[in-house]
C-alpha positions in Angstrom: 3.0 -2.9 11.2 1.8 -1.1 8.0 3.5 -3.3 5.4 1.9 -1.8 2.3 2.9 1.8 3.3 6.5 0.6 3.7 6.7 -1.1 0.4 8.5 0.7 -2.4 8.4 0.0 -6.2 11.8 -1.5 -6.0 10.5 -4.2 -3.5 7.6 -5.1 -5.8 10.1 -5.1 -8.7 12.1 -7.7 -6.8 9.1 -9.9 -6.3 8.3 -9.5 -10.0 11.8 -10.4 -10.9 11.6 -13.6 -8.8 8.3 -14.3 -10.5 9.9 -13.9 -14.0 12.8 -16.2 -13.0 10.2 -18.8 -11.9 8.2 -18.2 -15.1 11.3 -18.9 -17.1 11.9 -22.2 -15.4 8.2 -23.1 -15.8 8.3 -22.2 -19.5 11.3 -24.5 -20.0 9.5 -27.4 -18.2 6.2 -26.7 -20.1 8.2 -26.5 -23.4 9.6 -30.0 -22.8 6.1 -31.3 -21.8 4.4 -29.8 -24.8 7.3 -30.4 -27.3 7.1 -26.8 -28.5 8.5 -23.5 -27.3 6.6 -21.7 -24.6 7.3 -18.3 -23.2 5.9 -17.0 -19.9 6.1 -13.7 -18.0 4.8 -12.1 -14.9 3.4 -8.7 -16.0 2.4 -7.6 -12.5 2.8 -8.4 -8.8 0.9 -6.6 -6.1 0.4 -6.9 -2.3 -3.1 -6.4 -1.1 -5.0 -6.8 2.2 -6.6 -10.3 2.5 -10.1 -8.8 2.5 -9.5 -7.5 -1.0 -8.3 -10.8 -2.5 -11.8 -11.9 -3.4 -12.4 -8.8 -5.6 -9.4 -9.7 -7.8 -11.1 -12.6 -9.6 -14.7 -11.6 -8.8 -16.5 -13.5 -6.0 -19.0 -15.2 -8.3 -16.5 -16.1 -11.1 -16.4 -19.9 -11.6 -12.8 -21.1 -11.5 -10.7 -24.2 -11.4 -8.3 -23.8 -8.5 -5.3 -25.6 -7.2 -4.4 -25.2 -3.5 -0.8 -25.7 -2.2 0.6 -25.7 1.3 4.0 -24.0 1.6 6.5 -25.3 4.1 10.0 -24.3 5.1 11.4 -21.0 6.3 8.5 -18.9 5.0 5.4 -21.1 5.4 1.9 -20.3 4.2 -0.4 -21.4 1.4 -1.0 -20.6 -2.3 -3.9 -20.7 -4.7 -3.5 -20.9 -8.5 -6.8 -20.0 -10.1 -7.9 -20.4 -13.8 -11.0 -18.9 -15.3 -12.9 -21.2 -17.7 -11.2 -20.1 -20.9 -7.8 -20.1 -19.3 -8.4 -23.7 -18.1 -9.8 -24.9 -21.4 -6.9 -23.3 -23.4 -4.3 -24.9 -21.1 -6.0 -28.3 -21.2 -6.1 -28.1 -25.0 -2.4 -27.2 -25.1 -1.5 -30.1 -22.8 -3.8 -32.8 -24.2 -4.9 -31.7 -27.7 -8.5 -32.2 -26.6 -11.3 -29.7 -26.2 -12.6 -30.3 -22.7 -15.0 -27.8 -21.0 -13.7 -28.4 -17.5 -16.1 -26.1 -15.8 -19.3 -27.3 -17.5 -20.7 -30.5 -16.1 -18.7 -33.6 -15.1 -15.0 -33.1 -14.2 -12.9 -35.0 -16.7 -10.0 -36.9 -15.0 -7.7 -36.1 -17.9 -8.5 -32.4 -17.6 -7.9 -32.5 -13.8 -4.6 -34.4 -14.3 -3.4 -31.9 -16.9 -4.1 -28.9 -14.8 -2.5 -30.5 -11.7 0.6 -31.3 -13.7 0.8 -27.7 -15.1 0.0 -26.3 -11.6 2.8 -28.3 -10.0 5.3 -26.9 -12.6 4.1 -23.3 -12.2 3.9 -23.3 -8.4 7.1 -25.3 -7.9 9.0 -23.0 -10.3 7.8 -19.8 -8.7 8.3 -20.9 -5.1 11.7 -22.3 -6.0 12.7 -19.0 -7.6 11.3 -17.0 -4.6 13.3 -19.2 -2.3 16.5 -18.7 -4.2 15.9 -14.9 -4.5 15.2 -14.5 -0.7 17.6 -17.3 0.5 14.6 -18.7 2.4 14.1 -22.4 1.7 10.5 -23.2 0.8 8.7 -26.2 -0.7 5.2 -26.7 -2.1 2.9 -29.6 -1.4 1.0 -31.8 -3.9 -2.0 -29.6 -4.8 -5.6 -30.2 -4.0 -8.1 -29.4 -6.7 -11.6 -27.9 -6.8 -14.0 -26.1 -9.1 -16.2 -23.5 -7.4 -16.9 -19.8 -7.2 -13.6 -17.8 -6.6 -15.1 -16.1 -3.5 -16.0 -19.4 -1.9 -12.7 -21.0 -2.5 -10.7 -18.0 -1.3 -12.9 -17.8 1.8 -11.7 -21.2 2.8 -8.0 -20.3 2.4 -8.4 -16.7 3.7 -10.0 -17.9 6.9 -7.0 -20.0 7.7 -4.6 -17.4 6.5 -6.2 -14.6 8.5 -5.2 -16.4 11.6 -1.6 -15.8 10.9 -1.3 -13.0 8.3 -3.0 -9.9 6.9 -1.9 -9.7 3.3 -1.8 -11.6 0.0 0.8 -11.5 -2.8 -1.1 -11.6 -6.1 1.0 -12.7 -9.1 -0.4 -12.4 -12.7 0.9 -14.9 -15.2 0.9 -14.7 -19.0 1.8 -17.5 -21.4 2.4 -17.5 -25.2 4.1 -19.8 -27.7 6.4 -17.0 -28.7 7.6 -14.0 -26.6 5.4 -10.9 -27.1 3.1 -12.9 -29.4 -0.3 -11.6 -30.1 -1.4 -15.1 -29.1 -0.1 -14.6 -25.5 -3.0 -15.1 -23.1 -3.5 -14.9 -19.4 -2.7 -18.1 -17.5 -4.4 -17.7 -14.2 -3.4 -15.9 -11.0 -1.4 -16.9 -8.0 -2.6 -15.9 -4.5 0.4 -16.3 -2.2 -0.7 -16.2 1.4 2.4 -16.2 3.7 1.8 -16.2 7.5 2.8 -13.0 9.3 6.3 -14.2 10.2 6.9 -15.5 6.7 5.8 -12.1 5.3 8.3 -10.3 7.6 11.1 -12.7 6.5 10.3 -12.2 2.8 10.2 -8.4 3.1 13.3 -8.2 5.1 15.1 -10.3 2.5 14.0 -7.7 -0.1 15.3 -4.8 2.1 12.1 -3.6 3.6 12.6 -2.1 7.0 9.8 -3.2 9.3 8.7 -0.4 11.7 
């Protein structure tokens, strides 16, 4: 089954639209958490072979990562990865403190802040994707790690490769005002559905599987 060859721009647009709906929900939740207006968007969504996933972040890029299990009608797993500046900026927004998460000891406050934000982001996106595809899905409480992106993805990709061949990569951007010059990247999602889940998601988007 050559999924990538069968994908059309309209199908990726549908995934992006689901992402932007989720981003809108997440922005509302983050606005309430931060007590200030936050806008979020999904500038791009792409589907890539699993073996290419590590090249997206850079294998030796140090990242803070949250890992989620996805259960329901389209099971799989998900990584949310923050590079150092992304993590530090988000922690500052959430706590008002400058904490260099990736340098030295892991601060419990920093970890808690990222987990809270990750729960909001992942939960909002998966909920929107579930509504968009009519496939009930839920995310687990995340596990947290700081390591090289390649090493972290290896652990998830080994498991994912047993049941699937592709990853959905979702870029996320956050800013205090829409289209603001202060808008900054807010990590990347790596959604790793198993092969049956991928088929269900694509069928729901109108992709005919040959």
